[in-house]
N, C-alpha and C positions, 0 to 999 in steps of 0.2 A: 173247840178252841186246840192251836198248836200251840208250842213252847214259845215261838217267838211273838205270839199275841197276848200271852200271859205274861212275859218279860215285859213288853211294851205296856201293858196296863199297870203293870207294878212298879215301874220305873216312874210314869206319869202319877200316879197316887203319891209316891215318895217326894215329887219334886212338886205337887200341889202343897205340900204340908210345910215346905221351907219358905222362910220369908226372903225377899229379895235384898241384897245388900243396900245399905244406905247411899244415897247419891253422894257422888263425890268421893268415892272410896278409893278409886284408881288414881285420883289427884292425889290425895294425901299421900297413899303409897308411893307415888314415883318422885314427891316432894321429900318423903323421908329418905328416899335411895339417892337423890341430889344431896342431901345432907350429909349422909353417912359418906359418899364418895368426896365430898369437899373436904370432910374431917380428914380423912385417909389421906387426901394430897396434901393436907398443909402439915399431917404429922410427917409424912414423907420429906416434903421441902425443910420441915425445921430438924430433923435428923441429919438430912444432908450438909444442912448450913452447919450445925454442930460438930461434924465430922471432920468438915474442911476448915472450921475454925481452930480445931485442936489439931489438925496435921500442920497448919501453918504457924499455930502460936507455941506449940511444946518446943521442936526445935529452936526457934527463936530464942527462948527463954532460958534454954538450958546452955547456951553459949556463953563464954566467960569473954571480956575485954581483953584484946591481945594475943589469946589462944587460937591456934589455929584452930579450923572447924573440922577436920578430919584428923585424926594420930594416922601414922604409918603403919603399915602391916607389920606384924613380927615375923622372925624368919619361921616359914614352915617347914624347911629339911633340915634346919640347923647350919650352922657355918661349914664352909667347904674349904 
């Protein structure tokens, strides 16, 4: 017997002692991945909606009636 035959035989012995995976295992794994991907996508969409709502809502809530929306810039170099 050479080394290749010994390795082949030992691998076959080890494989014989292992029970096969249950039926439907691949389907369950793929379904879990789909659920995880959907949760991630939903969380990203909710975060995006929250950021957009905050960006639109905050400037609108800080304005006062009759006041200009922007202040004039102060003199940067001082009077000339």
